[in-house]
N, C-alpha and C positions, 0 to 999 in steps of 0.2 A: 357336838350330837351328843345325847343321852344315848344309851344301850336300850334295845326294845324293852329289855326287863325293867329297866328304870321307868320308861314310859308308861307301862303297863301295872306296875306296882305301887302309883300313887293314890291318893286319897282322892275319890271323885265326889263323893257326899258325903256330909257329917250332920246328924241332927242337931248338933250345937250350931255351927255355923252355915248350914245350908250348902249351896253348891260351891266348888273350889275352882279356881283358873287352873287348868291344866298347864300352863308356863309357869307361873310363880308359886303355885300352891297355896294362894291366899284365898279368902272368903271372896267372891265375885265383888260384893260391896265394896271390898278394901282393895281390889286389885288395880294395879297403876299400869297394866301393860299395855293397853291401847293410847293411854296419856303419853306414856314413853315412846312408843312408836310414832306418834304425830309429832312429838317434839324431835325425834331425830330425821323424820321427812322434812319438816321445816328447816333444819339446822344443814341439809344436805344440798339445799336450793343455792343457786349462784345469784340470785335476783333478778334474772331475765326471763320473761314470760315467752313461751314457743306456742307458735299456733300452726298447727299443720291440718292436711287434708288427707283423710286416711279412707281406704275402702276395704282393706284386706280384713278377712272373718265376718263382712256385714252382707254376703251375696251381691256385692257389687253398689251398694247403697255408698254414697260418701257422706262422711262425717268429718265436722272440724273439731279437732281436739285443741283445747287450752291447756298446757302443764307448766309447772314452775311457777305458780300463783303463790305467793307465800302468806297464805291464810290458813286458819284454824278449818275444821270439818264445819262448822256454825256458818261461817263467815264466806266459805267458799260455796256453799250450798244457797247462800243469799246473793252470792256475786252470780253465779250460774241462773240463779231466777231472774236477775237484772237481765243477763244477756240473751236468755232465750226469749224474753219478752222484747226486746230491742231488735231481735231477728225475726220475729214471729213464728217461730218454730219450737218443735218440742228437744229434750235433750235430757241428759243425765249426767251425776258425778258418781265416778268410780276410781277408788283408789286415789285421789288426790287430783284427777283428771277430769275436766270439764269437757263434756262430748255434747255438741250442737249438731242437730242433724241439718244436712245440707251444705254447701259451699258457701260458707259467709265469712271469709277471711279478711278481708278489707273492713267489712263494718265492724267486726271483732278486735281490729287492731286499732280502729279509730277510737271506738268505745274503752279501751283499755288505756290506751294514750292517754285519752282525756282524764282518767281517773288516777294518772300520774305513773304508771307501770312502764317499765322498760320492755319493749315488745319486738320480738324477731319472729318473721315469716320462715318457719323450716319446712324442708322437703317442697314437694311440688304440687 
């Protein structure tokens, strides 16, 4: 981790390049930080899609989370759209995890297995 002085002394804006990325110090148009983070996330996956039901931090409302899907951001959003339509509910994609409102573990398991993924029900 860089020291506070190093963090605060970097270039923030340049009239030549415009805004710069705070991590790699390259212009925002040339920055590869997000692509590198996405490739690291995909490399850390083990090939098993895990489906859980969670209520913590949601005021008692249950959501079904689908994690470990080996897809990029755009494909993940498209898959989330298909799954939300199949369940007839809303949801979101946050940090590579698909959240579907309500308890739809069995429906999601069947749908993902039909698409060829190895699925495991995790948690209660």
